[in-house]
Structure formats: structure tokens, C-alpha cells
KEKE-3310 file (N, C-alpha, C; in steps of 0.2 Angstrom, whole numbers, plus 5000, padded with zeros to 4 digits):
npx = (5318:5330:5336:5333:5344:5347:5343:5327:5326:5313:5298:5283:5264:5249:5243:5236:5246:5258:5269:5278:5287:5294:5307:5314:5305:5314:5325:5319:5313:5327:5332:5323:5321:5335:5332:5334:5336:5327:5321:5307:5312:5298:5301:5297:5295:5301:5308:5323:5333:5341:5342:5351:5359:5363:5363:5375:5370:5377:5375:5365:5366:5365:5359:5352:5359:5369:5371:5375:5361:5347:5341:5332:5331:5337:5349:5353:5366:5367:5376:5388:5387:5389:5384:5373:5368:5353:5347:5355:5368:5365:5362:5374:5381:5376:5376:5389:5393:5387:5387:5384:5373:5355:5364:5362:5371:5385:5401:5408:5400:5396:5396:5389:5376:5376:5375:5364:5356:5357:5353:5340:5333:5329:5319:5310:5305:5293:5281:5284:5274:5261:5261:5268:5261:5248:5254:5258:5248:5244:5251:5258:5251:5264:5273:5267:5266:5277:5281:5274:5279:5292:5290:5284:5290:5303:5299:5293:5280:5262:5256:5244:5241:5251:5245:5231:5236:5243:5232:5224:5229:5232:5246:5257:5253:5252:5267:5276:5270:5278:5287:5289:5290:5301:5312:5306:5316:5327:5327:5326:5337:5344:5344:5347:5348:5336:5325:5309:5305:5310:5311:5318:5328:5340:5343:5334:5333:5330:5337:5345:5340:5327:5320:5322:5313:5301:5296:5294:5283:5276:5274:5264:5256:5252:5247:5241:5223:5212:5210:5221:5229:5224:5228:5242:5244:5243:5252:5264:5263:5256:5267:5271:5265:5261:5278:5274:5269:5275:5285:5277:5280:5291:5285:5285:5284:5288)
npy = (4661:4674:4694:4698:4690:4688:4689:4686:4684:4684:4680:4687:4683:4683:4672:4669:4664:4667:4667:4655:4649:4635:4637:4647:4642:4631:4636:4643:4636:4629:4638:4639:4625:4625:4635:4648:4665:4676:4689:4690:4697:4706:4701:4706:4701:4709:4716:4710:4705:4720:4721:4709:4716:4728:4723:4712:4701:4685:4680:4664:4659:4659:4666:4659:4669:4672:4681:4686:4679:4679:4677:4672:4661:4672:4677:4690:4690:4699:4697:4693:4701:4698:4691:4679:4667:4656:4641:4628:4634:4643:4635:4629:4637:4641:4629:4630:4640:4644:4634:4627:4625:4616:4604:4600:4597:4586:4591:4583:4576:4585:4586:4577:4581:4591:4583:4577:4591:4594:4581:4584:4593:4591:4577:4583:4590:4586:4590:4604:4608:4606:4616:4629:4635:4637:4643:4657:4664:4667:4677:4690:4707:4715:4704:4693:4699:4696:4685:4678:4684:4680:4667:4660:4663:4654:4645:4642:4645:4645:4651:4645:4637:4629:4619:4618:4603:4595:4594:4588:4574:4560:4555:4563:4566:4554:4553:4563:4558:4547:4552:4555:4540:4536:4545:4539:4531:4530:4535:4524:4518:4523:4519:4503:4497:4496:4498:4501:4505:4521:4536:4548:4555:4554:4548:4547:4558:4575:4579:4589:4588:4579:4591:4600:4592:4594:4608:4608:4600:4606:4618:4612:4608:4621:4626:4619:4609:4603:4588:4585:4587:4579:4565:4568:4564:4553:4542:4533:4526:4535:4542:4557:4569:4564:4565:4580:4583:4579:4589:4603:4611:4616:4628:4640:4656:4672)
npz = (5166:5161:5158:5140:5132:5120:5104:5092:5075:5067:5054:5052:5054:5049:5058:5073:5082:5078:5075:5061:5051:5048:5046:5052:5067:5068:5076:5085:5093:5098:5106:5117:5121:5129:5139:5137:5138:5128:5116:5101:5089:5073:5057:5038:5025:5015:5020:5024:5019:5021:5030:5037:5029:5035:5049:5049:5046:5039:5022:5017:5007:4988:4975:4962:4950:4956:4964:4985:4994:5004:5020:5036:5048:5058:5074:5085:5097:5111:5123:5114:5104:5089:5076:5069:5053:5049:5052:5057:5057:5070:5078:5083:5086:5098:5107:5108:5113:5126:5135:5148:5148:5139:5128:5111:5099:5098:5097:5090:5079:5070:5058:5051:5058:5044:5036:5037:5038:5024:5019:5023:5017:4999:5004:5008:4999:4994:5004:5000:4991:4991:5003:5003:4995:5005:5011:5008:5009:5024:5029:5030:5019:5015:5015:5011:4995:4993:4994:4985:4971:4970:4975:4965:4952:4956:4954:4941:4941:4945:4961:4967:4952:4958:4969:4967:4957:4965:4974:4967:4964:4971:4970:4973:4986:4990:4991:5001:5010:5012:5014:5026:5031:5028:5038:5047:5047:5045:5058:5067:5064:5070:5084:5083:5093:5101:5094:5095:5103:5096:5101:5097:5089:5095:5105:5120:5124:5114:5099:5088:5078:5080:5082:5074:5061:5070:5070:5058:5054:5061:5054:5046:5054:5053:5040:5035:5028:5040:5037:5034:5038:5053:5044:5043:5056:5062:5051:5048:5064:5078:5074:5071:5078:5091:5092:5092:5101:5112:5111:5116:5124:5122:5107:5114:5109:5114)
capx = (5322:5334:5331:5334:5349:5348:5335:5328:5322:5307:5294:5279:5262:5242:5241:5237:5255:5263:5274:5275:5293:5299:5317:5314:5304:5320:5331:5316:5312:5333:5333:5317:5325:5340:5331:5338:5331:5330:5316:5310:5309:5295:5303:5293:5301:5308:5316:5325:5341:5346:5342:5355:5367:5364:5370:5377:5373:5379:5372:5364:5368:5368:5355:5352:5363:5375:5369:5369:5354:5351:5339:5330:5334:5347:5350:5360:5367:5370:5382:5392:5388:5391:5374:5371:5361:5355:5347:5363:5374:5361:5361:5381:5385:5375:5379:5397:5390:5382:5391:5380:5365:5358:5370:5358:5373:5388:5405:5412:5392:5393:5400:5383:5373:5378:5375:5357:5353:5359:5349:5332:5328:5327:5318:5305:5303:5287:5276:5281:5265:5253:5262:5270:5255:5244:5258:5255:5239:5244:5256:5254:5252:5269:5278:5263:5266:5284:5284:5272:5281:5298:5292:5285:5297:5308:5298:5287:5273:5259:5255:5238:5240:5254:5243:5227:5239:5245:5227:5222:5235:5233:5252:5260:5252:5260:5277:5277:5269:5284:5296:5292:5292:5307:5311:5305:5318:5331:5328:5323:5340:5350:5344:5343:5345:5327:5318:5304:5306:5315:5305:5318:5336:5347:5340:5332:5333:5332:5346:5342:5334:5320:5318:5322:5305:5294:5297:5294:5278:5271:5271:5262:5251:5249:5242:5236:5218:5215:5210:5228:5233:5225:5233:5249:5245:5240:5253:5268:5258:5256:5273:5275:5258:5268:5282:5274:5263:5282:5293:5275:5282:5294:5285:5281:5287:5292)
capy = (4666:4679:4696:4692:4694:4685:4694:4683:4686:4679:4679:4688:4681:4684:4666:4668:4659:4676:4660:4651:4645:4630:4637:4649:4637:4627:4638:4646:4626:4627:4644:4637:4620:4627:4640:4657:4671:4680:4690:4690:4704:4702:4707:4707:4697:4714:4720:4703:4708:4729:4721:4708:4718:4732:4722:4709:4694:4683:4679:4658:4654:4662:4666:4658:4676:4675:4688:4683:4676:4681:4676:4671:4662:4677:4679:4692:4689:4703:4696:4694:4703:4689:4689:4673:4666:4649:4636:4624:4638:4645:4628:4622:4642:4643:4625:4631:4650:4641:4624:4624:4621:4604:4603:4595:4596:4584:4593:4572:4574:4591:4585:4571:4583:4593:4581:4578:4594:4596:4575:4583:4597:4586:4572:4586:4593:4585:4594:4612:4609:4608:4622:4634:4641:4641:4648:4661:4663:4667:4680:4698:4710:4716:4696:4690:4698:4695:4676:4673:4685:4677:4657:4660:4663:4652:4637:4643:4642:4649:4645:4642:4629:4621:4618:4612:4602:4594:4592:4585:4569:4558:4551:4569:4567:4547:4555:4565:4550:4540:4556:4553:4536:4537:4546:4534:4523:4535:4540:4518:4513:4527:4518:4500:4492:4498:4504:4500:4513:4524:4540:4552:4556:4557:4543:4545:4565:4577:4583:4595:4581:4578:4598:4601:4585:4597:4613:4606:4597:4611:4621:4610:4608:4628:4628:4616:4607:4599:4583:4583:4587:4571:4562:4565:4562:4545:4542:4528:4525:4540:4546:4565:4568:4563:4572:4586:4584:4578:4597:4608:4613:4620:4631:4647:4662:4678)
capz = (5159:5162:5157:5136:5130:5112:5096:5086:5068:5064:5047:5055:5049:5054:5063:5080:5084:5074:5070:5057:5045:5049:5044:5060:5071:5071:5080:5090:5096:5099:5110:5119:5124:5131:5144:5133:5138:5121:5113:5095:5084:5066:5049:5031:5020:5008:5024:5028:5017:5020:5040:5037:5028:5041:5056:5047:5044:5034:5017:5018:5002:4982:4972:4953:4947:4958:4970:4987:4996:5014:5025:5043:5056:5061:5083:5088:5102:5112:5127:5112:5099:5087:5071:5066:5051:5045:5061:5060:5062:5077:5085:5082:5090:5104:5112:5107:5119:5131:5136:5152:5145:5137:5122:5103:5091:5100:5092:5085:5075:5068:5049:5052:5055:5041:5031:5040:5035:5015:5016:5024:5010:4994:5005:5011:4995:4991:5004:4998:4982:4997:5010:4998:4994:5012:5018:5007:5012:5028:5027:5030:5011:5011:5016:5003:4989:4990:4996:4978:4967:4968:4974:4956:4949:4956:4954:4935:4942:4948:4968:4966:4951:4961:4976:4964:4955:4970:4977:4961:4961:4975:4971:4978:4993:4994:4991:5005:5017:5014:5015:5033:5030:5026:5041:5055:5048:5048:5067:5070:5063:5071:5088:5082:5101:5103:5088:5094:5107:5097:5101:5095:5084:5099:5110:5127:5124:5107:5099:5083:5071:5083:5082:5064:5062:5073:5065:5049:5055:5062:5051:5042:5056:5054:5036:5031:5031:5044:5037:5028:5045:5055:5042:5042:5063:5059:5052:5057:5073:5077:5082:5073:5081:5097:5093:5092:5109:5118:5111:5112:5126:5118:5105:5114:5104:5116)
cpx = (5324:5333:5337:5341:5351:5341:5336:5323:5319:5300:5286:5270:5256:5240:5241:5242:5257:5270:5275:5280:5295:5306:5317:5309:5308:5326:5324:5316:5318:5334:5326:5317:5330:5337:5334:5335:5337:5321:5315:5309:5304:5299:5299:5297:5303:5311:5321:5333:5342:5346:5348:5359:5368:5367:5371:5379:5374:5377:5368:5369:5364:5363:5356:5360:5366:5378:5370:5365:5354:5343:5338:5327:5337:5347:5355:5361:5371:5374:5389:5395:5390:5378:5376:5366:5362:5354:5353:5366:5372:5364:5368:5383:5380:5376:5385:5399:5393:5383:5385:5374:5360:5360:5361:5363:5378:5397:5408:5408:5392:5394:5391:5379:5372:5376:5365:5351:5351:5352:5341:5329:5326:5322:5310:5300:5294:5281:5274:5275:5261:5256:5265:5264:5250:5248:5259:5250:5239:5249:5252:5257:5259:5274:5274:5263:5275:5286:5280:5276:5290:5297:5287:5287:5301:5304:5293:5284:5268:5257:5249:5237:5244:5249:5236:5231:5240:5240:5223:5225:5240:5243:5257:5259:5254:5267:5278:5274:5274:5289:5294:5293:5297:5314:5313:5310:5327:5333:5328:5332:5345:5351:5342:5343:5338:5324:5312:5303:5306:5307:5309:5329:5338:5346:5334:5329:5334:5338:5340:5339:5329:5318:5316:5315:5303:5291:5297:5285:5273:5272:5266:5254:5246:5244:5240:5230:5216:5212:5213:5229:5231:5227:5240:5252:5247:5245:5259:5269:5257:5262:5272:5269:5261:5273:5280:5270:5270:5286:5287:5276:5288:5294:5282:5287:5283:5293)
cpy = (4673:4685:4696:4698:4695:4688:4685:4687:4683:4683:4683:4686:4683:4677:4668:4665:4666:4670:4656:4645:4641:4630:4641:4650:4634:4632:4640:4639:4627:4633:4642:4631:4623:4633:4646:4661:4678:4683:4687:4697:4702:4703:4702:4706:4702:4717:4713:4707:4714:4728:4718:4712:4727:4730:4714:4705:4692:4679:4670:4656:4660:4661:4662:4660:4676:4679:4682:4684:4679:4679:4674:4663:4668:4679:4684:4693:4694:4704:4693:4699:4701:4693:4680:4669:4655:4646:4632:4628:4642:4642:4627:4628:4642:4637:4629:4633:4647:4635:4624:4623:4615:4607:4597:4594:4592:4590:4585:4574:4579:4589:4578:4575:4588:4590:4578:4585:4596:4587:4579:4587:4594:4581:4574:4589:4591:4589:4602:4611:4610:4616:4626:4640:4642:4643:4655:4668:4666:4674:4688:4702:4709:4706:4694:4692:4696:4690:4677:4675:4678:4668:4657:4658:4662:4644:4638:4643:4647:4644:4642:4635:4623:4616:4614:4608:4596:4592:4587:4575:4565:4554:4560:4567:4558:4550:4560:4561:4546:4546:4554:4545:4535:4540:4544:4529:4524:4532:4530:4513:4517:4520:4511:4494:4493:4504:4504:4504:4521:4532:4551:4549:4551:4552:4544:4554:4569:4578:4587:4593:4583:4587:4601:4597:4590:4601:4612:4602:4604:4618:4617:4607:4617:4631:4625:4612:4603:4592:4577:4583:4581:4564:4561:4566:4557:4541:4540:4528:4530:4545:4552:4568:4565:4565:4578:4588:4583:4588:4601:4610:4618:4626:4637:4649:4669:4682)
cpz = (5165:5158:5148:5131:5120:5108:5094:5080:5066:5060:5055:5051:5056:5057:5070:5082:5080:5068:5068:5052:5049:5049:5054:5068:5073:5078:5087:5094:5102:5106:5118:5128:5131:5134:5141:5135:5127:5121:5105:5088:5076:5062:5045:5029:5015:5011:5026:5025:5019:5029:5040:5035:5034:5049:5052:5049:5038:5029:5018:5012:4993:4978:4966:4949:4952:4965:4975:4990:5006:5017:5031:5042:5054:5068:5080:5092:5106:5121:5121:5109:5093:5084:5068:5060:5050:5053:5061:5061:5066:5082:5088:5088:5096:5108:5113:5115:5124:5132:5141:5150:5139:5129:5119:5101:5095:5093:5089:5079:5072:5062:5049:5051:5051:5035:5033:5036:5028:5014:5016:5017:5005:5000:5006:5003:4994:4998:5001:4992:4986:5000:5009:4998:4997:5013:5019:5009:5019:5029:5029:5021:5012:5010:5009:4998:4986:4989:4987:4974:4963:4970:4967:4952:4948:4952:4945:4931:4945:4955:4966:4959:4954:4965:4971:4961:4960:4973:4972:4959:4966:4977:4974:4982:4997:4994:4998:5014:5016:5013:5022:5035:5033:5032:5049:5053:5047:5059:5070:5069:5067:5083:5090:5087:5103:5100:5088:5097:5106:5097:5099:5091:5090:5106:5114:5127:5116:5107:5093:5079:5072:5081:5076:5063:5064:5070:5060:5050:5059:5059:5047:5044:5054:5051:5032:5034:5036:5042:5034:5034:5051:5047:5040:5051:5062:5055:5055:5065:5076:5080:5079:5076:5091:5098:5092:5098:5110:5120:5110:5118:5129:5111:5106:5111:5110:5111)
residu = (MET:SER:ILE:PRO:ASN:ILE:ILE:LEU:TYR:ASP:ILE:PRO:SER:ALA:HIS:PRO:ARG:VAL:ALA:TRP:SER:PRO:ASN:THR:PHE:LYS:SER:ARG:TYR:VAL:LEU:ASN:PHE:LYS:GLY:LEU:ALA:TYR:THR:THR:LYS:TRP:VAL:GLU:TYR:PRO:ASP:ILE:GLU:PRO:LEU:CYS:LYS:GLU:ILE:GLY:GLY:ALA:PRO:THR:ARG:ASN:LYS:PRO:ASP:GLY:ARG:PRO:HIS:TYR:THR:LEU:PRO:MET:ILE:HIS:ASP:LEU:ASN:THR:GLY:ILE:VAL:VAL:THR:ASP:SER:LEU:ASN:ILE:ALA:MET:TYR:LEU:ASP:LYS:THR:TYR:PRO:SER:THR:PRO:GLN:LEU:LEU:PRO:PRO:SER:ALA:TRP:PRO:LEU:PHE:ARG:ALA:PHE:ASP:ASP:ALA:MET:GLN:PRO:LEU:LEU:ALA:PRO:VAL:TYR:PRO:PHE:ALA:LEU:PRO:LEU:SER:GLN:ARG:ILE:LEU:ASN:PRO:PRO:SER:GLY:ALA:TYR:PHE:ARG:GLU:THR:ARG:GLU:LYS:THR:LEU:GLY:GLN:MET:LEU:ASP:ALA:LEU:LEU:ASP:GLY:ALA:GLU:ARG:ASP:PRO:ALA:GLN:TRP:ALA:GLN:VAL:LYS:ALA:SER:PHE:ALA:THR:ILE:GLU:GLY:TRP:MET:LYS:THR:SER:LEU:ALA:ASP:ASP:ALA:ALA:ASN:ALA:ARG:PHE:PHE:GLY:GLY:ALA:HIS:PRO:SER:TYR:ALA:ASP:LEU:TYR:ILE:ALA:ALA:TYR:LEU:LEU:TRP:LEU:LYS:THR:VAL:LEU:PRO:ALA:GLU:ARG:TRP:ARG:ASP:VAL:GLU:SER:TRP:ASN:GLY:GLY:ARG:TRP:ALA:GLU:LEU:LEU:ALA:THR:LEU:ALA:LYS:TYR:GLU:THR:VAL:VAL)
# end
């Protein structure tokens, strides 16, 4: 890689790898896959909104009360001066701005990837009772306090109680497994001519959809107890463990 000219803003943790968030890891995977030179700047949760406002990062959605909601990932491309938020927007921007790098989202398929992005959020919601409380525990104090306060307000429930309820209810873990079975079904449908050997949504090479799934898998691997993660690794014939292993070279944190 050349001298870093792109800044990726990410949320730190006490985990040895520091990076942990599935949303920011989508963009990290994309940058590493493309071989683009970048550097990471770490931002605690309470500092995200002030930073976005300072450098021109757009809100990604509105809060329930109508106020703008600012989130990471965010990149600042020093080559162009452009600031981009939202992992899908970042991937589209990087494909368009750096066409000589490996492409992840053919422009003709952008609407489909937007639909995929929208569909994945409710589909993966069953992981939240397990992963959100455990994520809070690995955050640095400023982010940990912010994360607990905001998530408990949104959920209307204490994070510890959320996790305890999930651990006591086998049906909730079964829902997580069912979600990944659905994802595998989509993958096989997209490669119907060779469904038995389908490794990626994009065929022989990864697409943004594969990096999206890998980011969530890496999050689960980071925060779940070892026995839970071993269960995930065993699902769907070991597909998800294989996907992470195949993409491991793009996990680098710089």
C-alpha cells in the first residue's frame, strides 16, 4: 500500500484487536479488499456526533424524535476531500472513485444491494439479545456508559436482563440459526447453477454482500462465549467458519 490518504473512523474497544463493530468492519473489509491505503482514527461513542458535524459527515437516519442520528463508519478521503458515512454508501463511493481496484458493487446492481442491506437488518435482529450486552462489556468506559444508556432506552430493558432472557430461551438461539439458514438459502439461489459449491454471493469472488456477512460473523466471534461461537461455526456445513477463514486476510486493522 502507498501512503494512507483515507481515514476510517472506527469505535475502539478493550479487545486485543480493538476493532469490533460489524458496521465499521464492513468498511474495513472493503478498504482492505481493495488494497487502498488508509489509517484508522478511533472515536468513542459520545464523540461521534460532534466529529461528524465538524468534518461534514452526514447523518445516516433520524432518531425517533426526528433529530438527525450520526453513526460510524465514516471515511474522509483526503485525495478528494469527500466525507462519506454509512457502510454501503462508502462501498459505492470507493468502487466509483477507484475503478482500478477490485469492484464489489456493479452499478447496475446498486438498487439490489440497497434492498439486501435493508433486508439484512431485521433478519439479523435475533443476534442482538446475545451480542449487544456482550459488546457493551468490551467497550472503553466512555463508550460503554453511552452504549448502555442509549440501548437500554431504545429497548426499554436492561442489557443484562436482555442477555439473561436470551440465554434462558433456546428458541431465541434457534432464531439466530434460522437467520443464517435463510442467508445460505439466498446465497444458493444466487448461484443456482452451482449451488452445492457456492462460496460467495458474487460467485468465485467476494461481493459486498459477502463482506457484510463476514463483518457480522466477526462481531459474533469477538463477543460470544466460545461454546456459542463453536455452534455458529458448525452451522450450514461449516460455511460461516469457511467464509471467515477465506476473508481473514482482509481483517487487518491499521
